[in-house]
Each structure stands twice: as C-alpha cells, then as structure tokens.
C-alpha positions in Angstrom: 9.9 -0.7 -17.1 6.9 1.6 -17.2 6.1 1.7 -13.4 9.1 3.8 -12.4 8.4 6.2 -15.3 4.8 6.6 -14.2 5.9 7.3 -10.6 8.6 9.8 -11.7 6.0 11.6 -13.9 3.5 11.8 -10.9 6.3 13.1 -8.6 7.4 15.6 -11.2 3.8 17.0 -11.2 4.0 17.2 -7.4 7.4 19.0 -7.1 7.2 21.2 -10.3 5.8 24.2 -8.4 8.9 24.1 -6.1 11.1 24.2 -9.2 9.2 27.0 -10.7 9.4 29.0 -7.5 13.2 28.6 -7.6 13.3 29.6 -11.2 11.5 32.9 -10.3 14.4 33.7 -8.0 16.8 33.3 -10.9 18.0 29.8 -10.1 18.7 27.7 -13.2 16.3 24.9 -13.8 18.9 22.1 -13.6 20.1 23.5 -10.2 16.5 23.9 -8.9 15.7 20.3 -10.0 18.9 19.0 -8.2 17.9 20.9 -5.0 14.5 19.2 -5.1 15.8 15.7 -5.7 18.5 16.2 -3.0 15.8 17.4 -0.6 13.8 14.2 -1.3 16.9 12.1 -0.7 17.6 13.9 2.6 14.0 13.4 3.7 14.1 9.7 2.9 17.4 9.2 4.7 16.1 11.1 7.8 12.9 9.0 7.8 15.0 5.8 7.5 17.1 6.7 10.5 14.1 7.7 12.6 12.2 4.5 11.8 15.1 2.1 11.7 14.8 1.1 15.4 11.0 0.6 15.6 11.0 -1.2 12.2 13.8 -3.5 13.2 12.1 -4.4 16.4 8.8 -5.0 14.6 10.5 -7.2 12.0 12.3 -9.2 14.7 9.1 -9.7 16.7 6.9 -10.4 13.7 7.7 -14.2 13.4 7.0 -14.7 17.2 3.8 -12.7 16.9 2.6 -14.7 13.9 3.4 -18.0 15.7 1.4 -16.9 18.8 -1.5 -15.7 16.6 -1.4 -19.1 14.7 -1.6 -21.0 18.0 -4.6 -19.0 19.2 -6.3 -19.4 15.8 -5.7 -23.1 16.0 -7.8 -23.2 19.3 -10.6 -21.4 17.4 -10.4 -23.8 14.5 -10.9 -26.9 16.6 -14.5 -26.2 17.6 -15.2 -25.1 14.0 -13.8 -28.4 12.7 -15.9 -30.3 15.2 -19.0 -28.5 14.1 -18.2 -29.2 10.5 -17.7 -32.9 11.2 -20.9 -33.1 13.1 -22.7 -31.4 10.2 -21.2 -33.8 7.8 -22.3 -36.8 9.8 -25.9 -35.4 10.0 -25.9 -34.8 6.2 -24.7 -38.3 5.6 -27.3 -39.7 8.0 -30.0 -37.8 6.3 -29.0 -39.0 2.8 -28.5 -42.6 4.1 -24.9 -42.8 3.0 -22.2 -44.1 5.2 -19.1 -42.0 5.8 -16.3 -43.0 3.6 -13.5 -44.7 5.4 -10.3 -45.1 3.4 -7.4 -47.4 4.3 -5.5 -46.1 7.3 -1.8 -46.4 7.3 0.2 -46.5 10.5 2.5 -43.6 11.1 6.1 -44.6 10.3 8.7 -43.7 12.8 12.4 -43.6 12.4 14.3 -45.0 15.2 16.8 -42.7 16.8 20.4 -43.5 17.5 19.6 -44.3 21.1 17.0 -46.9 20.2 14.0 -44.8 21.5 11.1 -43.4 19.6 11.4 -40.9 16.8 11.6 -37.3 17.7 10.0 -34.6 15.6 12.5 -33.0 13.4 12.9 -29.3 13.8 14.5 -27.0 11.3 17.7 -25.4 12.5 17.0 -21.9 13.6 20.3 -20.3 12.3 19.5 -21.6 8.8 16.0 -20.0 9.0 17.5 -16.7 10.2 20.1 -16.7 7.5 17.4 -17.4 4.8 15.3 -14.6 6.1 18.3 -12.2 6.2 19.2 -13.1 2.6 15.7 -12.4 1.4 15.5 -9.2 3.3 18.8 -7.9 2.0 18.0 -8.9 -1.5 14.6 -7.1 -1.4 16.3 -4.1 0.2 18.9 -3.8 -2.5 16.2 -4.1 -5.2 14.1 -1.4 -3.5 17.0 0.9 -3.2 17.8 0.4 -6.9 14.3 1.2 -7.9 14.3 4.4 -5.7 17.5 5.5 -7.4 16.0 4.9 -10.8 12.9 6.9 -9.9 14.9 9.8 -8.5 17.1 9.9 -11.6 14.1 10.0 -13.9 12.5 12.6 -11.7 15.5 14.9 -12.0 15.6 14.5 -15.8 11.9 15.3 -16.1 12.1 18.3 -13.8 15.2 19.6 -15.5 13.6 19.4 -19.0 9.9 19.6 -18.2 9.0 22.6 -20.3 10.9 21.4 -23.3 9.6 17.9 -23.1 6.0 19.2 -22.7 6.3 21.6 -25.7 7.8 18.9 -27.9 4.9 16.6 -27.0 2.4 19.3 -27.9 4.2 20.2 -31.2 4.2 16.6 -32.3 0.4 16.6 -32.5 -1.1 17.3 -36.0 -3.9 19.8 -35.7 -4.3 23.1 -33.9 -7.3 21.8 -31.9 -5.4 18.8 -30.8 -2.5 21.0 -29.5 -5.0 23.2 -27.7 -6.7 20.2 -26.1 -3.3 18.7 -25.2 -2.2 22.0 -23.4 -5.4 22.1 -21.5 -5.2 18.5 -20.5 -1.6 18.8 -19.3 -2.3 22.0 -17.3 -5.5 20.6 -15.7 -3.9 17.2 -15.0 -0.9 18.9 -13.3 -3.2 21.0 -11.1 -5.5 18.2 -10.1 -2.9 15.6 -9.5 -0.7 18.0 -7.5 -3.7 19.0 -5.4 -4.7 15.4 -4.8 -1.2 14.3 -3.7 -0.7 17.3 -1.4 -4.2 17.0 0.2 -3.9 13.3 0.5 -0.6 13.6 2.2 -2.0 16.2 4.7 -5.0 14.0 5.4 -2.9 10.9 5.9 -0.5 12.8 8.2 -3.4 13.9 10.4 -4.9 10.4 10.4 -1.5 8.9 11.2 -1.1 11.1 14.2 -4.6 10.1 15.5 -3.9 6.4 14.9 -0.5 6.5 16.6 -2.1 8.2 19.7 -5.0 5.7 19.8 -2.6 2.7 19.4 -0.4 4.0 22.2 -3.5 4.4 24.4 -4.7 0.9 23.6 -1.3 -0.5 24.5 -0.2 -1.7 21.0 3.6 -2.0 20.5 5.5 0.6 18.4 2.6 3.1 18.0 4.9 5.3 15.9 5.2 2.6 13.3 1.5 2.1 13.1 1.2 5.8 12.4 3.8 5.5 9.6 1.9 2.5 8.2 -1.3 4.5 8.2 0.4 7.4 6.3 1.8 5.1 3.6 -1.0 2.6 3.2 -3.8 5.2 3.1 -2.4 6.3 -0.3 -3.9 3.0 -1.6 -7.7 3.3 -1.4 -9.6 0.3 0.2 -6.8 -2.2 0.0 -4.4 -0.2 2.2 -6.9 0.2 5.0 -7.9 -3.5 4.8 -4.3 -4.6 5.0 -3.7 -2.4 8.0 -6.7 -3.8 9.8 -5.4 -7.3 9.2 -2.0 -6.4 10.6 -3.5 -4.7 13.7 -5.8 -7.7 14.4 -3.0 -10.2 14.0 -0.7 -8.2 16.3 -3.5 -7.8 18.9 -4.2 -11.6 18.6 -0.7 -12.3 19.6 -0.6 -9.8 22.5 -4.0 -9.8 24.2 -6.2 -12.5 25.7 -9.7 -11.1 25.7 -11.8 -10.9 22.5 -12.6 -7.3 23.1 -8.9 -6.2 23.3 -8.1 -8.3 20.2 -10.8 -6.6 18.1 -10.3 -3.1 19.6 -7.3 -2.0 17.5 -8.9 -2.9 14.1 -12.2 -1.5 15.2 -10.6 1.8 16.3 -8.8 2.1 13.0 -11.9 1.4 11.1 -13.8 4.1 13.0 -11.0 6.6 12.5 -10.8 6.0 8.7 -14.6 6.0 8.3 -14.9 9.4 10.0 -12.1 10.7 7.9 -13.6 9.5 4.6 -17.0 10.9 5.4 -16.2 14.1 7.2 -12.7 15.3 6.2 -12.1 14.0 2.6 -15.3 15.5 1.0 -14.4 19.0 2.4 -10.7 18.7 1.6 -10.9 17.4 -1.9 -13.9 19.5 -3.0 -15.6 19.1 -6.4 -12.4 19.1 -8.5 -11.6 15.4 -8.0 -14.8 13.3 -8.0 -14.3 9.8 -9.0 -16.7 6.9 -9.1 -15.9 4.6 -6.0 -16.5 1.5 -8.2 -14.1 2.8 -10.8 -11.5 3.6 -8.1 -11.8 0.1 -6.6 -11.6 -1.6 -10.1 -8.7 0.7 -11.0 -6.8 -0.1 -7.8 -7.2 -3.9 -8.3 -6.2 -3.6 -12.0 -3.1 -1.5 -11.4 -2.2 -3.7 -8.4 -2.3 -6.7 -10.7 -0.2 -4.9 -13.3 2.4 -3.1 -11.2 2.0 -4.4 -7.7 2.0 -2.0 -4.7 3.4 0.8 -6.9 0.4 0.4 -9.3 -2.1 0.6 -6.4 -0.3 3.8 -5.2 -0.6 5.3 -8.7 -4.1 4.1 -9.5 -6.0 7.3 -8.4 -3.7 9.8 -10.2 -3.9 7.6 -13.3 -7.7 7.5 -13.1 -7.8 11.3 -12.6 -5.7 11.9 -15.7 -7.8 9.5 -17.6 -11.0 11.3 -16.6 -9.6 14.7 -17.6 -8.3 13.3 -21.0 -11.5 11.5 -21.9 -13.7 14.4 -20.9 -11.9 16.6 -23.6 -12.3 14.0 -26.4 -15.8 13.8 -27.8 -15.8 10.1 -28.7 -14.4 9.1 -25.2 -16.8 11.1 -23.0 -18.7 7.9 -22.1 -15.5 6.8 -20.2 -15.3 10.1 -18.5 -19.0 9.7 -17.4 -18.2 6.3 -15.9 -15.1 7.5 -14.1 -16.9 10.6 -12.7 -18.9 10.5 -9.4 
C-alpha cells in the first residue's frame, strides 16, 4: 500500500515545477495537474509502442538464449566437476579414509507401447507457451493497475499539493517545528527534483553510448539495451550488476570466443565506471552527497521491503532522511552517517 504512495510523492516533487509554471499563466491547478498526468500517459504509451517490437523479439528469443547459455555453461562445469572430484579423492587419500559408496540402484525404465526402450519424456511445448503467456498477461495487468494507481495519486497530490503541505505544517505543535518542517519540505523538493532530473539526463546519455557500443559489438536489439540502461541505472549498484549479467548471458548464447562473450559486460562496466567517476561528481555537485555504504544498504533494504520499486526510490528516500535528520538536533548522528 505504501509503495505507490511513495512513488507518487516523489513524482509530484519532480513535476510540481511544471504545474507551478502553468499556474503562473493563469491555468487552474486541477487543469494543470491533469495536463501533466496526461502528458505522462502519452509519453508512456509512445514509449510502449516504440519498444513493443524489440521487447517482443527479446522475450521470444530469451528462452532459446538461456538454453544455449546453459548448454555452454554445462561444458564449463564438467572440467570443474572433474577437478573437484580429483581434489576430493586426494583429500580422502591424505586422511586415509575411503570414498563413501552408497548402494546404487539401477535406473528404472518404462517400456513403451512398441516394446522398445523408454524414451525421455518431454513436456509439451504448447502447454509451456500457454503457461508463459498466462504469467506474462497476469503480470502485465498487475503492472498496468499499479501504474494507474500511481497516476491517480499523482494527480490528487499535484491538484492539492499546497493545501496538503500547509495542513501538514499547521498540524505541528510549535513554531520552531513549523519552521523546520517548511525548510525540510522546501529543501527536499529542491534536492529530490534536481536528483531525478540530473539522473535522468545522465542515464539518457549513458543509454545512447551503451546502445551505440552494443550495436558496434554486434549484440541483438541495441536499442533495448539502451532502454535497459536508462531504467536500471536509477537503481544504484544492483541495476548495473543485473545489466552486466544479462549482457553476459546473451553474449554467451551468441558468441563462441571467450573474448566476445566477455566484451559486452566489460564494455558496459567501463562506460558506467567512467560515468560514475567523471560525469556524476560534476553533475550532482555538493548538494547531494550520500555515503556509498549507506546508499548500498538503503538499496538492499528497500529492495527487500518494496522490491524493484523500493530500490528505485531508495536514493530519494535517503536524501529526504538526510535533510530531515540534519535539521533535528537529536538525530544529527544519522545525518552524519548518511552524508559523504
């Protein structure tokens, strides 16, 4: 219940400047909020149509790619298993113990109708396809429902943002608490909005570079890898790690040489390392400095609590927590830990 509310609040901070700009040109707040929400819906629909083809092809090819990658990994596992068995025998020889041999049972075979040997049973492909389709459609409907819920909450928050904020401030008991609350709200809005905008711009540039590099390497659907980069880079550490795994698994199914298999993941790691060390410090500046350990722990915690959405919201939540605890005397130790 709380995850969509948190996402709607973060998005309201991001899009409130657009609502205020439309208010300055004499547009009612409710109408301006509706324009913003309708613009978001139009952008999501356009992105869905643009990515439907590459995403459908990637989803169709994913099982085949995973099967091919599993076969190649099985070839690698065999020498490793032999080494492990040899090491086990050497250890047992050194300790003087004999390898344990349990009772062996002969494999049972079921005679076929023709009287021959048993044939390995294979699951019917149509049933598997139907099961995958049912799961996909079920998850899609659930995601669409959650998006509709977030957009409705976003509209309500944008349409009544000033009144809601003032009621929250007036509910506090003392004058100092009201002043601190106004400062925290104003500073949180500024920093979170800047973080979201700057992160989106950085991710967009990195996505373009990754898409071009993947096209140059020969990876399938380079546009989709760029989209994955843009979305997953909002999740610190875990998003990049997941993308490297996906790139390596896809390359394992496509290429034969070890160099080509490792090249996509290594190229992405090089791009994201350069971005984190050269672009991000200049783009973010000194206003948003968080302890990397605190960010990693926060991402893991909110991933455990709210899943992917929690990992996406982890940094804005930590930034708001840092601003809030810095204004409260008895909580400044937490702010010192969260700060860089």
